C-alpha positions as CSV (number, residue, x, y, z in Angstrom):
1,M,-33.3,8.1,4.6
2,K,-31.2,10.6,6.6
3,R,-27.4,10.0,7.8
4,D,-27.1,8.3,11.3
5,Y,-23.8,10.3,12.1
6,P,-22.9,13.8,11.1
7,L,-19.9,13.8,9.0
8,E,-17.7,15.8,11.5
9,K,-18.2,12.8,13.8
10,V,-16.9,10.2,11.1
11,R,-13.1,9.3,11.3
12,N,-11.8,6.9,8.4
13,F,-8.3,5.7,9.3
14,G,-6.0,3.0,9.2
15,I,-3.7,1.0,11.4
16,I,-0.2,0.7,10.0
17,A,3.1,-1.0,11.2
18,H,5.9,-3.3,10.5
19,I,5.2,-7.0,10.8
20,D,4.8,-7.9,14.6
21,A,5.0,-4.4,16.3
22,G,1.4,-5.5,17.8
23,K,-1.1,-3.8,15.2
24,T,-3.5,-6.6,15.2
25,T,-3.7,-6.9,19.1
26,T,-4.1,-2.9,18.9
27,S,-7.2,-3.4,16.5
28,E,-8.5,-6.2,18.8
29,R,-8.4,-3.9,22.1
30,I,-10.1,-1.1,20.0
31,L,-13.1,-3.6,18.9
32,F,-13.1,-4.6,22.5
33,Y,-13.3,-1.1,24.0
34,T,-15.8,0.2,21.3
35,G,-18.0,-2.6,22.3
36,M,-17.8,-4.5,18.8
37,S,-16.5,-7.6,20.5
38,H,-17.2,-8.9,24.0
39,K,-13.9,-10.7,24.4
40,I,-10.6,-9.9,23.5
41,G,-9.1,-12.2,20.5
42,E,-5.3,-12.6,20.9
43,V,-3.0,-13.0,17.6
44,H,-1.0,-15.8,19.6
45,E,-4.2,-17.7,20.6
46,G,-5.3,-17.4,16.7
47,E,-8.6,-15.9,17.5
48,T,-8.7,-12.2,16.2
49,V,-11.6,-10.6,14.7
50,T,-9.6,-8.8,12.2
51,D,-7.5,-11.5,11.0
52,W,-10.1,-13.7,10.0
53,M,-8.9,-15.9,7.2
54,E,-7.6,-19.2,8.0
55,Q,-4.1,-18.6,6.9
56,E,-3.8,-15.3,8.9
57,R,-4.9,-17.2,12.1
58,E,-2.6,-19.9,11.5
59,R,0.5,-17.6,10.9
60,G,-0.1,-14.7,13.3
61,I,0.1,-12.3,10.4
62,T,-2.1,-10.1,8.7
63,I,-2.7,-10.7,4.9
64,T,-5.7,-8.5,3.9
65,A,-6.7,-5.3,4.9
66,A,-9.8,-5.7,7.1
67,A,-12.6,-2.9,7.3
68,I,-14.3,-2.6,10.5
69,T,-16.9,0.0,11.4
70,C,-17.2,0.8,15.3
71,F,-18.3,3.7,17.7
72,W,-16.4,5.6,20.3
73,T,-17.3,8.1,23.2
74,P,-13.9,9.9,24.2
75,T,-12.8,9.0,27.7
76,H,-13.3,12.5,29.3
77,A,-16.8,12.2,28.1
78,R,-17.5,8.9,30.0
79,M,-15.6,9.7,33.1
80,Q,-17.7,10.2,36.1
81,D,-16.5,9.5,39.6
82,G,-13.1,8.2,38.3
83,V,-14.8,5.2,36.5
84,V,-15.6,5.3,32.8
85,Q,-19.4,4.6,32.5
86,A,-21.3,2.7,29.9
87,T,-22.5,4.6,27.0
88,D,-25.9,4.7,25.0
89,G,-26.8,5.2,21.5
90,T,-27.8,8.7,22.1
91,N,-24.7,9.9,23.2
92,P,-24.0,13.3,21.7
93,A,-20.1,12.7,21.9
94,R,-20.1,9.4,20.0
95,H,-18.2,9.2,17.0
96,R,-18.3,6.5,13.9
97,F,-14.9,4.8,13.2
98,N,-14.3,3.4,9.8
99,I,-10.9,1.5,10.5
100,I,-8.7,-0.5,8.1
101,D,-6.2,-2.9,9.8
102,T,-3.6,-3.5,7.1
103,P,-0.9,-6.0,6.8
104,G,2.6,-5.4,8.0
105,H,4.4,-8.2,5.9
106,I,6.1,-6.5,2.9
107,D,4.7,-9.0,0.6
108,F,1.1,-7.7,1.2
109,T,2.4,-4.1,0.4
110,A,-0.3,-3.4,-2.1
111,E,-3.2,-3.8,0.8
112,V,-1.5,-1.0,2.7
113,Q,-1.0,1.1,-0.5
114,R,-4.5,0.8,-1.6
115,S,-5.9,1.6,2.2
116,M,-3.8,4.7,2.2
117,R,-5.7,6.0,-0.7
118,V,-8.8,6.1,0.8
119,L,-8.1,6.8,4.4
120,D,-8.3,10.3,5.9
121,G,-5.7,9.5,8.7
122,A,-3.7,6.8,10.2
123,V,-2.4,5.4,13.7
124,V,1.3,4.1,13.2
125,V,2.4,1.5,15.7
126,F,5.9,0.8,16.5
127,D,7.7,-1.7,18.9
128,G,8.6,-0.2,22.0
129,V,12.0,-2.4,21.7
130,S,12.8,-2.0,18.3
131,G,11.5,1.4,17.4
132,V,11.2,2.2,13.7
133,E,11.5,-1.0,11.5
134,P,12.0,-1.4,7.6
135,Q,8.3,-1.8,6.8
136,S,7.7,1.3,9.4
137,E,9.7,3.1,7.0
138,T,7.9,1.9,3.7
139,N,4.5,2.5,5.2
140,W,5.4,6.1,6.3
141,R,6.7,6.8,2.9
142,Y,3.2,5.5,1.4
143,A,1.4,7.6,4.0
144,D,3.6,10.7,3.0
145,D,2.8,10.0,-0.9
146,A,-0.9,10.0,-0.1
147,N,-0.7,13.2,2.4
148,V,-2.3,11.3,5.3
149,P,-2.4,12.8,8.8
150,R,-0.7,10.5,11.6
151,L,-0.5,9.7,15.1
152,C,2.2,7.3,16.5
153,F,1.8,5.0,19.1
154,I,4.8,3.2,20.8
155,N,3.5,-0.3,21.9
156,K,4.9,-3.0,23.6
157,L,6.4,-1.0,26.5
158,D,6.1,-3.7,28.9
159,R,8.3,-6.0,27.0
160,T,12.1,-6.5,28.3
161,G,14.5,-4.2,26.6
162,A,11.6,-1.6,25.9
163,S,12.7,2.0,25.7
164,F,10.0,4.8,24.8
165,E,12.9,7.4,24.3
166,D,15.2,5.1,22.0
167,S,12.0,4.4,20.0
168,Y,10.8,8.5,20.1
169,K,14.4,8.9,18.7
170,S,14.2,6.5,16.0
171,I,11.0,8.3,14.7
172,L,12.8,11.5,14.5
173,D,16.0,10.1,12.9
174,R,14.5,7.9,10.4
175,L,11.0,9.2,9.7
176,S,10.1,12.8,10.5
177,P,11.5,15.6,12.8
178,K,7.8,16.7,13.0
179,A,7.0,13.9,15.6
180,I,6.4,15.3,19.4
181,R,5.6,13.9,22.7
182,A,1.9,13.9,23.5
183,Q,2.2,11.4,26.3
184,I,5.3,10.0,28.4
185,P,5.1,6.5,29.9
186,I,4.8,5.7,33.7
187,G,7.6,3.1,34.2
188,L,9.2,0.6,31.5
189,E,9.0,-3.2,31.1
190,G,7.7,-5.0,34.1
191,E,6.9,-1.7,36.0
192,H,5.0,-0.1,33.1
193,E,2.0,1.1,34.9
194,G,0.1,3.8,32.8
195,V,0.8,7.1,30.9
196,I,1.1,10.8,31.6
197,D,-0.8,13.1,29.3
198,L,1.4,16.2,28.6
199,I,-1.8,18.3,27.7
200,T,-3.9,17.7,30.7
201,M,-0.9,17.2,33.1
202,K,-2.6,14.0,34.6
203,A,-1.6,10.5,35.0
204,Y,-4.0,7.9,33.8
205,Y,-4.0,4.3,34.8
206,F,-6.0,1.3,33.4
207,E,-7.8,-0.8,35.7
208,G,-10.2,-3.8,35.7
209,N,-9.5,-7.0,34.1
210,M,-9.5,-5.7,30.7
211,G,-7.9,-2.1,31.5
212,Q,-11.3,-0.9,30.6
213,E,-11.6,1.6,33.5
214,V,-9.6,4.6,32.9
215,R,-8.3,6.1,36.4
216,E,-7.0,9.7,36.2
217,A,-4.8,10.9,39.1
218,D,-2.0,13.3,39.8
219,I,1.6,12.9,38.0
220,P,4.0,10.9,40.1
221,E,6.7,13.2,41.9
222,N,9.8,11.7,40.1
223,L,8.2,12.2,36.7
224,K,6.8,15.9,37.3
225,A,10.3,17.4,36.2
226,D,10.3,15.3,32.9
227,A,6.7,16.1,32.3
228,Q,6.9,19.9,32.4
229,K,10.1,19.9,30.3
230,Y,8.5,17.8,27.5
231,R,5.1,19.7,27.8
232,S,7.1,22.8,27.0
233,E,8.5,21.4,23.8
234,L,4.9,20.3,23.0
235,I,3.7,24.0,23.4
236,E,6.5,25.6,21.4
237,R,5.6,23.1,18.6
238,V,1.8,23.8,18.8
239,V,2.0,27.6,18.9
240,E,4.1,27.7,15.7
241,Q,0.5,26.7,13.8
242,D,-0.8,30.3,14.7
243,D,0.8,33.6,14.8
244,A,-1.6,35.0,17.4
245,A,-0.8,32.1,19.6
246,M,2.9,32.5,19.1
247,N,2.8,36.3,19.9
248,A,0.9,35.6,23.4
249,Y,3.4,32.6,24.3
250,L,6.4,34.7,23.5
251,E,4.5,37.5,26.0
252,G,4.6,34.8,28.5
253,K,0.8,33.8,28.3
254,E,0.6,29.7,28.2
255,P,-2.2,28.6,26.2
256,S,-5.1,26.4,28.0
257,A,-5.6,22.7,27.3
258,E,-8.4,23.6,24.9
259,E,-6.1,26.0,23.2
260,I,-3.2,23.4,22.8
261,K,-5.6,20.9,21.6
262,A,-6.9,23.0,18.8
263,L,-3.5,24.1,17.6
264,L,-2.5,20.5,17.7
265,R,-5.2,19.4,15.6
266,K,-4.8,22.2,13.1
267,G,-1.0,20.8,13.0
268,V,-1.8,17.3,12.6
269,I,-4.3,17.7,9.6
270,K,-1.8,19.9,7.9
271,N,1.0,17.2,8.3
272,E,3.1,19.6,10.3
273,I,3.0,17.5,13.7
274,F,2.9,13.7,14.2
275,P,1.9,13.3,18.2
276,V,3.5,10.4,19.8
277,Y,1.5,8.2,22.4
278,A,2.7,5.3,24.7
279,G,1.2,2.2,26.0
280,S,1.1,-1.7,25.6
281,A,-1.8,-3.0,23.8
282,L,-1.3,-6.5,24.9
283,K,-1.4,-5.4,28.6
284,N,-4.4,-3.2,27.9
285,K,-2.7,0.2,28.7
286,G,-3.1,3.3,26.5
287,V,-5.3,2.3,23.9
288,Q,-8.3,4.3,25.1
289,L,-6.2,7.3,25.0
290,V,-5.2,6.8,21.4
291,L,-8.7,6.4,20.3
292,D,-9.5,9.8,22.2
293,A,-6.7,11.3,20.0
294,V,-8.4,10.1,16.8
295,V,-11.4,12.0,17.7
296,D,-9.4,15.0,18.7
297,Y,-6.7,15.3,16.2
298,L,-7.2,13.4,12.9
299,P,-9.6,14.8,10.4
300,S,-13.1,14.3,9.4
301,P,-14.0,13.9,6.0
302,L,-15.0,17.6,6.1
303,D,-11.5,18.8,7.2
304,L,-9.8,17.7,4.2
305,P,-9.8,19.4,0.8
306,A,-12.4,18.4,-1.9
307,V,-11.2,15.2,-4.1
308,T,-10.1,16.1,-7.5
309,G,-10.7,13.9,-10.5
310,T,-11.3,14.4,-14.3
311,D,-14.3,14.9,-16.6
312,P,-14.4,12.0,-18.9
313,K,-15.8,13.9,-22.0
314,T,-13.5,16.9,-21.7
315,G,-10.6,15.8,-19.5
316,N,-10.8,19.0,-17.7
317,P,-10.1,18.7,-13.8
318,I,-13.2,18.7,-11.7
319,E,-13.8,18.7,-7.6
320,R,-16.1,17.0,-5.6
321,H,-16.6,18.2,-2.0
322,A,-17.7,15.9,1.2
323,S,-21.3,16.5,1.1
324,D,-24.1,14.4,0.6
325,D,-25.8,17.2,-1.8
326,E,-23.2,16.7,-4.4
327,P,-23.5,14.0,-7.3
328,F,-22.3,10.5,-6.1
329,S,-18.7,9.7,-6.5
330,A,-16.8,6.7,-5.1
331,L,-13.7,4.7,-5.7
332,A,-13.4,0.9,-5.7
333,F,-10.2,0.2,-3.4
334,K,-10.6,-3.5,-2.9
335,L,-12.4,-6.6,-4.5
336,Q,-12.8,-9.7,-2.0
337,T,-14.2,-13.1,-2.9
338,D,-16.6,-13.9,0.0
339,P,-17.8,-17.6,0.6
340,F,-21.4,-16.6,1.6
341,V,-22.3,-13.5,-0.7
342,G,-20.1,-13.9,-3.8
343,S,-17.7,-10.9,-4.8
344,L,-17.7,-7.8,-2.5
345,T,-16.3,-4.6,-3.7
346,F,-15.0,-2.1,-1.1
347,F,-15.6,1.6,-2.0
348,R,-15.1,4.8,-0.4
349,V,-17.9,7.3,-0.9
350,Y,-16.4,10.8,-1.6
351,S,-19.7,12.8,-2.4
352,G,-23.3,12.2,-2.6
353,S,-24.9,8.9,-1.7
354,V,-25.7,5.6,-3.2
355,T,-28.9,3.3,-2.5
356,S,-28.8,-0.5,-2.5
357,G,-30.9,-1.7,-5.5
358,S,-30.0,1.4,-7.6
359,Y,-27.5,1.7,-10.8
360,V,-24.2,3.4,-10.5
361,Y,-22.2,4.4,-13.5
362,N,-18.3,3.0,-13.8
363,S,-16.9,5.8,-15.5
364,T,-13.6,3.8,-15.9
365,T,-15.2,1.2,-17.9
366,G,-18.2,3.4,-19.4
367,N,-20.7,0.6,-18.1
368,K,-23.8,0.9,-15.5
369,E,-23.9,-1.7,-13.0
370,R,-26.7,-2.5,-10.2
371,V,-25.6,-2.3,-6.4
372,S,-27.6,-5.3,-5.5
373,R,-26.8,-5.0,-1.5
374,I,-24.8,-2.7,0.4
375,V,-23.0,-4.1,3.4
376,R,-20.9,-2.5,6.2
377,L,-18.3,-4.8,7.6
378,Q,-17.3,-5.7,11.1
379,A,-14.3,-7.5,9.6
380,D,-15.8,-10.9,8.8
381,K,-19.4,-9.9,10.1
382,R,-21.6,-7.9,7.8
383,E,-24.5,-5.6,8.6
384,E,-26.9,-4.7,5.6
385,V,-27.5,-1.1,5.0
386,E,-30.1,0.7,2.8
387,Q,-27.8,3.7,1.9
388,V,-24.1,4.9,2.4
389,F,-23.1,8.6,2.5
390,A,-20.3,10.9,1.7
391,G,-17.2,10.2,3.5
392,E,-18.1,6.6,4.3
393,I,-16.7,3.2,3.6
394,A,-18.7,0.3,2.5
395,A,-18.9,-3.0,0.4
396,A,-21.3,-3.6,-2.5
397,V,-22.5,-6.8,-3.5
398,G,-23.4,-7.5,-7.3
399,L,-20.8,-5.3,-9.1
400,K,-19.8,-7.7,-12.0
401,D,-17.1,-5.4,-13.9
402,T,-15.7,-3.2,-11.4
403,K,-12.2,-3.6,-10.5
404,T,-9.6,-2.0,-7.9
405,S,-9.1,1.7,-8.8
406,H,-12.3,1.8,-10.9
407,T,-14.5,5.3,-10.0
408,L,-18.3,4.9,-9.5
409,C,-20.1,7.9,-10.1
410,D,-23.5,9.5,-11.1
411,E,-24.1,8.9,-14.8
412,A,-25.4,12.7,-15.2
413,H,-22.3,13.8,-13.7
414,P,-19.3,11.6,-14.6
415,I,-15.9,12.0,-13.0
416,I,-13.0,9.8,-13.1
417,L,-10.8,9.8,-9.7
418,E,-7.2,9.3,-9.7
419,E,-6.2,5.4,-9.8
420,I,-4.3,3.8,-7.4
421,T,-0.6,2.8,-8.8
422,F,0.7,-0.7,-7.8
423,P,4.3,-2.1,-7.8
424,E,5.1,-4.5,-10.3
425,P,5.6,-8.4,-9.5
426,V,9.2,-9.5,-8.9
427,V,8.9,-13.3,-8.3
428,S,7.2,-15.7,-10.7
429,V,6.5,-19.6,-10.3
430,R,5.0,-22.2,-12.9
431,I,1.8,-23.9,-11.7
432,E,0.0,-26.8,-12.8
433,P,-3.3,-28.2,-11.9
434,K,-2.9,-31.9,-10.2
435,T,-5.6,-33.1,-12.1
436,K,-7.9,-32.7,-15.1
437,A,-10.5,-31.8,-13.0
438,D,-8.4,-29.0,-11.3
439,Q,-7.7,-27.5,-14.8
440,E,-10.9,-25.7,-15.3
441,K,-11.5,-24.6,-11.7
442,M,-7.8,-23.2,-11.6
443,G,-8.6,-20.7,-14.2
444,V,-11.6,-19.3,-12.5
445,A,-9.8,-19.4,-9.1
446,L,-6.7,-17.5,-10.7
447,R,-8.8,-15.1,-12.4
448,K,-10.8,-14.4,-9.2
449,L,-7.4,-13.9,-7.0
450,A,-5.9,-11.6,-9.6
451,D,-9.1,-9.6,-9.4
452,E,-8.9,-9.1,-5.7
453,D,-5.0,-8.4,-5.7
454,P,-3.4,-6.2,-8.4
455,T,0.1,-7.2,-7.7
456,F,-0.9,-11.0,-8.7
457,K,-0.3,-11.2,-12.1
458,V,-1.2,-14.5,-14.3
459,S,0.3,-15.4,-17.6
460,T,1.0,-18.0,-20.0
461,D,4.7,-19.1,-21.3
462,E,4.0,-19.0,-25.1
463,E,6.7,-21.5,-25.9
464,T,5.5,-24.3,-23.2
465,G,1.9,-23.3,-22.6
466,E,2.6,-23.4,-19.1
467,T,0.7,-21.2,-16.6
468,I,3.0,-18.3,-14.6
469,I,1.9,-16.6,-11.6
470,S,3.8,-13.5,-10.3
471,G,4.0,-11.6,-7.0
472,M,5.6,-9.7,-4.8
473,G,7.5,-12.4,-2.7
474,E,7.6,-16.1,-2.1
475,L,5.3,-15.9,1.0
476,H,2.7,-13.8,-1.3
477,L,2.6,-16.6,-3.7
478,E,2.5,-19.5,-1.1
479,I,-0.8,-17.8,0.5
480,L,-2.4,-17.4,-3.0
481,V,-1.6,-21.3,-3.9
482,D,-3.0,-22.1,-0.2
483,R,-5.9,-20.1,-0.7
484,M,-6.8,-21.6,-4.0
485,K,-6.8,-24.8,-2.3
486,R,-8.8,-24.0,0.7
487,E,-11.3,-21.4,-0.8
488,F,-11.5,-23.0,-4.4
489,N,-10.9,-26.6,-4.1
490,V,-7.9,-26.5,-6.6
491,V,-4.8,-28.4,-5.6
492,A,-1.7,-27.3,-7.7
493,D,1.8,-28.2,-7.8
494,T,4.2,-25.1,-8.2
495,G,7.8,-25.1,-9.7
496,K,10.7,-23.2,-8.2
497,P,10.3,-19.6,-7.9
498,Q,11.9,-17.6,-10.9
499,V,13.0,-14.2,-10.8
500,A,11.3,-11.4,-13.0
501,Y,14.2,-10.0,-14.9
502,R,13.9,-7.3,-17.4
503,E,15.8,-6.2,-20.2
504,T,16.8,-2.8,-21.5
505,I,19.3,-0.9,-23.4
506,Q,22.4,1.1,-22.4
507,G,23.0,3.0,-25.7
508,S,21.2,3.9,-28.9
509,S,20.7,3.0,-32.6
510,E,19.1,3.5,-35.9
511,V,17.8,0.7,-37.9
512,E,15.9,0.5,-41.4
513,N,13.8,-2.6,-42.2
514,K,12.0,-3.7,-45.4
515,Y,9.4,-6.7,-45.2
516,I,8.7,-7.7,-48.6
517,K,6.9,-10.8,-49.5
518,Q,5.8,-11.9,-52.9
519,T,3.5,-14.7,-53.2
520,G,1.0,-15.5,-55.8
521,G,-1.5,-12.6,-56.1
522,R,-1.3,-9.7,-53.7
523,G,2.2,-9.4,-51.8
524,Q,3.3,-7.7,-48.7
525,Y,5.2,-4.4,-48.4
526,G,6.2,-2.7,-44.9
527,H,9.2,-0.3,-44.7
528,V,10.2,1.6,-41.4
529,K,13.1,3.4,-40.2
530,I,13.4,3.7,-36.4
531,K,15.7,5.7,-33.8
532,M,15.9,3.8,-30.5
533,K,17.3,5.4,-27.2
534,K,16.9,4.9,-23.4
535,L,13.9,6.7,-22.0
536,E,14.7,9.6,-19.8
537,P,12.3,10.3,-16.9
538,L,10.1,13.4,-17.4
539,P,11.2,16.7,-15.6
540,E,9.7,17.5,-12.3
541,G,6.5,19.8,-12.1
542,D,2.9,19.6,-13.2
543,D,3.0,21.8,-16.5
544,V,4.9,19.1,-18.3
545,K,3.1,18.9,-21.7
546,I,3.5,15.5,-23.9
547,P,3.1,16.4,-27.8
548,K,0.4,14.9,-29.6
549,N,2.6,12.7,-31.7
550,V,3.9,11.1,-28.6
551,T,2.5,8.1,-26.7
552,R,4.1,7.8,-23.6
553,E,3.8,5.4,-20.6
554,D,5.9,4.5,-17.4
555,H,8.5,2.4,-19.3
556,F,7.8,3.2,-23.2
557,E,7.5,6.1,-25.4
558,F,6.2,6.1,-29.0
559,I,7.3,9.1,-31.2
560,N,5.6,9.6,-34.5
561,S,7.8,11.7,-36.5
562,I,6.4,10.7,-40.1
563,K,6.3,14.0,-42.4
564,G,4.2,14.2,-45.7
565,G,2.6,10.8,-45.4
566,V,5.4,8.6,-46.4
567,I,3.6,6.1,-44.1
568,P,0.0,6.3,-44.3
569,Q,-1.5,7.5,-40.8
570,E,-3.7,4.2,-40.9
571,Y,-0.4,2.0,-40.6
572,I,1.1,4.0,-37.7
573,P,-0.8,2.1,-34.9
574,A,0.5,-1.3,-36.5
575,V,4.0,-0.2,-36.2
576,E,3.7,0.6,-32.5
577,K,1.9,-2.7,-32.2
578,G,4.9,-4.4,-33.8
579,V,7.2,-2.5,-31.5
580,R,5.3,-3.2,-28.4
581,E,4.8,-6.9,-29.2
582,A,9.1,-7.2,-29.9
583,M,9.6,-5.2,-26.5
584,A,7.3,-7.9,-24.5
585,R,9.5,-10.7,-26.1
586,G,12.7,-9.2,-25.4
587,V,15.9,-9.8,-27.3
588,L,18.6,-11.4,-24.9
589,A,16.5,-14.1,-22.7
590,G,13.0,-13.4,-23.4
591,Y,12.3,-10.9,-20.8
592,P,10.0,-8.1,-21.2
593,M,12.2,-4.8,-22.1
594,V,11.6,-1.5,-20.1
595,D,12.7,2.0,-20.5
596,I,12.7,2.4,-24.2
597,S,12.0,5.4,-26.4
598,I,11.4,4.7,-30.2
599,E,10.9,7.3,-32.9
600,L,9.4,6.3,-36.1
601,V,11.4,8.6,-38.5
602,D,10.8,7.5,-42.2
603,G,9.5,4.6,-44.4
604,S,7.6,4.1,-47.7
605,Y,4.6,2.2,-48.6
606,H,3.1,0.5,-51.6
607,D,-0.2,1.4,-53.2
608,V,-1.4,-2.5,-53.4
609,D,1.0,-4.5,-51.4
610,S,1.1,-2.5,-48.0
611,S,-0.9,-3.8,-45.1
612,E,-1.1,-3.7,-41.4
613,V,0.4,-7.0,-40.9
614,A,3.5,-6.1,-43.2
615,Y,4.2,-2.8,-41.3
616,K,3.7,-4.7,-37.9
617,I,6.4,-7.5,-38.9
618,A,8.6,-4.7,-40.3
619,A,8.4,-2.9,-37.2
620,S,8.8,-5.7,-34.8
621,Q,12.4,-7.1,-36.9
622,A,13.8,-3.4,-36.9
623,F,13.0,-3.2,-33.0
624,Q,15.1,-6.5,-32.4
625,E,17.9,-5.4,-34.6
626,A,18.1,-1.8,-33.1
627,A,17.9,-3.3,-29.7
628,Q,21.0,-5.7,-30.2
629,K,22.8,-2.5,-31.5
630,A,21.9,-0.6,-28.8
631,K,23.8,-2.6,-26.2
632,A,20.7,-4.7,-24.6
633,V,21.4,-5.8,-21.2
634,L,19.6,-8.0,-18.6
635,L,18.4,-6.2,-15.2
636,E,17.3,-8.1,-12.2
637,P,15.3,-6.7,-9.0
638,I,17.7,-5.9,-6.1
639,M,16.1,-5.9,-2.5
640,K,16.5,-4.0,0.4
641,V,17.5,-6.5,3.2
642,E,17.3,-6.0,6.9
643,V,18.9,-8.8,9.3
644,I,18.4,-8.7,12.7
645,V,20.8,-11.2,14.7
646,P,22.6,-11.3,18.1
647,D,26.1,-9.7,17.9
648,Q,28.0,-13.1,17.9
649,F,26.7,-14.0,14.7
650,M,27.4,-10.7,12.9
651,G,30.6,-11.6,11.0
652,D,29.0,-14.6,9.7
653,I,25.9,-12.7,8.3
654,T,28.1,-10.1,6.6
655,G,30.1,-12.5,5.0
656,N,27.2,-14.6,3.9
657,L,25.5,-11.6,2.2
658,S,28.7,-10.5,0.5
659,G,29.0,-13.7,-0.9
660,K,25.3,-13.4,-2.5
661,R,26.7,-10.4,-4.2
662,G,25.1,-8.2,-1.6
663,Q,26.4,-4.8,-0.8
664,I,26.4,-3.9,3.3
665,E,24.8,-0.6,3.5
666,G,25.3,-0.2,7.2
667,M,24.8,-1.7,10.7
668,E,23.3,-0.4,13.8
669,E,22.2,-1.3,17.4
670,R,18.5,-2.5,17.7
671,G,17.7,-3.3,21.2
672,M,20.0,-6.2,22.5
673,N,20.8,-7.2,18.9
674,K,22.5,-5.8,15.7
675,A,20.6,-4.8,12.5
676,V,22.3,-5.4,9.1
677,H,21.2,-3.4,6.3
678,A,22.0,-4.5,2.5
679,M,21.2,-4.6,-0.9
680,V,21.1,-8.0,-2.3
681,P,19.9,-9.5,-5.8
682,L,16.5,-11.2,-5.5
683,S,17.9,-14.4,-7.3
684,E,20.4,-15.0,-4.3
685,M,17.6,-14.7,-1.5
686,F,15.5,-17.7,-2.3
687,G,15.0,-19.9,0.9
688,Y,17.2,-17.5,2.6
689,T,15.1,-17.5,5.8
690,T,15.9,-21.1,6.3
691,T,19.8,-20.7,5.9
692,L,19.4,-17.6,8.6
693,R,18.0,-19.8,11.0
694,S,20.5,-22.4,10.7
695,M,23.2,-19.8,10.8
696,T,21.9,-18.2,13.9
697,E,20.5,-21.2,16.1
698,G,17.0,-19.8,15.0
699,R,17.7,-16.4,16.7
700,G,18.0,-14.2,13.6
701,S,15.1,-12.7,11.6
702,M,15.1,-10.8,8.2
703,T,12.7,-8.7,6.0
704,M,13.2,-7.5,2.5
705,E,11.4,-5.4,0.2
706,F,12.1,-4.5,-3.7
707,D,14.2,-1.3,-4.2
708,H,15.1,-1.1,-7.5
709,Y,16.4,-2.7,-10.6
710,D,20.2,-3.1,-11.5
711,V,22.2,-4.7,-14.6
712,V,23.4,-8.4,-14.3
713,P,27.0,-8.7,-14.1
714,T,28.3,-10.2,-17.4
715,N,29.2,-13.5,-16.3
716,V,25.7,-14.1,-14.4
717,A,23.8,-12.7,-17.3
718,Q,25.4,-15.3,-19.7
719,D,24.3,-18.2,-17.5
720,I,20.8,-16.8,-17.4
721,I,20.5,-16.4,-21.1
722,A,22.3,-19.9,-21.6
723,A,19.5,-21.6,-19.4
724,R,16.4,-19.6,-21.1
725,K,17.9,-20.8,-24.6
């Protein structure tokens, strides 16, 4: 079977934004204009294609990243007699889009992170009234980390209070000075009619009942001077991408529209330029031209460097190029339980191809799995395909042991691709099934949901035997409990939200411990001496070498400094295990300990009585004593909070946040309202949305996301420890 679209005509991109910036509305317009849907679904009517889960439609928010395949022929290729003509499948200008519509709510941040890892580009949507908002910053940071080229779309310019210039300035100030206008709007608020393209120097109007007819016209007289000024800024920026173009420009030779496009494409792919577009998705203005920009400026898989991974046999780095002729390699980036086909594993193919019915090698687990079917998704609808090629995104049916971040490849040419890292959960609740019948089903449901969502963790409280679920926020857990009820018919009660505290140390210590037990017959003997100190971050740079005697993870380091066999080598893993188990239990209030370095410096052994169990117990006891001596403290998650309220409520809100141990970081104008930025402990923020509504007559809104862990003040820590005892 041959590939149906050449690689240079494939675009894998995501649509990312802060909650309520109009991201899903933009996605729905894209589906309509690309012919994937024949009517436009509206978020406020609960009829969208990408938000297909019941909870998404009820709440009007995106929860899970939806993957959609659709096709687009650029507007200029379809323009004839001033009206866009329909296309047929043989059109050489037609491009394949694989689009991921991601959630904007901070509780579902993992969906954005995992999507960034497999996308080649992104369209970032901004609210034309609010400009850059907190989640826009977080998502932008994720895109920076993943080196993803971006286009910006300032949406909602038809709304009261909309300002293209203020929103554009907020992008420059808060995200990147590399943003540059590629368009300017014609009119704002109720007078928003169309856009001016600064490359073609034409005005575009969107006509017909759904804005599907694009009409090109001359720039209105009153906007010609602005257009000329901003075009000069754009040209100055793009000629920086090429020395010859720069020299020609300095000699007074202006580049042609085609040359500007080629230079702009080069700048976007190198993440040196982020072009900014304008429009209103709800009013059907500007979306088609953003799709044209995706074709013109965002990279195809061929424009990007080869993906690197490691050889599982040798540990050496290896590369895979975006080519059907190279060995197969793909990354599983998402699992989803589907009511019709069971478990779907979404994957991005980096090289080679895979056929339905074939076996693939999971290099992360070392097992082979059979891909029984491959489906391409149009949100909740699916199209079966025989084969998927390099640079494409699809979902496999039938993979049993493949989880998020696992690498699938050709067994003869194994590779392990870099894993996706996810933040740790910060909120926990106790959960118990309503009836005995729900008990068994709950275990299955929780396991499936935890497989799907890497930021959702399930554990058991060892003392009470209760099940505890942990996630990124109250809404996150609420949705998951709701999904258990709807998708798995499990009814469960949940307790009050609990904060995921941590413990750490502020000093250092040295402790020796002997575990000796004489019973009838063989006794037990384990003797260790450990040094404990706070774990320091590794120095910057790629050439950091970790010595062979050191095991190092994000929050823990174990150094084996035993010389001359004073403790036999076979007992060292038992010492490390004892330390790890004690660390998981904590020493103050039973919370896991973090950022600890343990060095095993000395000890002894007994020819007959020494055993793994004895060393494990000795190490565990030594750890607990050392942690107490090294000034153990409690840590709590601190949230970055933004509250948006009308001016008259400012004093009440800042006073209220300060009363919650919050630190006000700053304030700014946000359209007609004020935005307050603060750092507040998570424990003080439960139920805050309700408090905020009653304090502001329902006019205030807030967002919060995890920022860092900090030491709990002594008086508060004492209460937490007492409650746990």
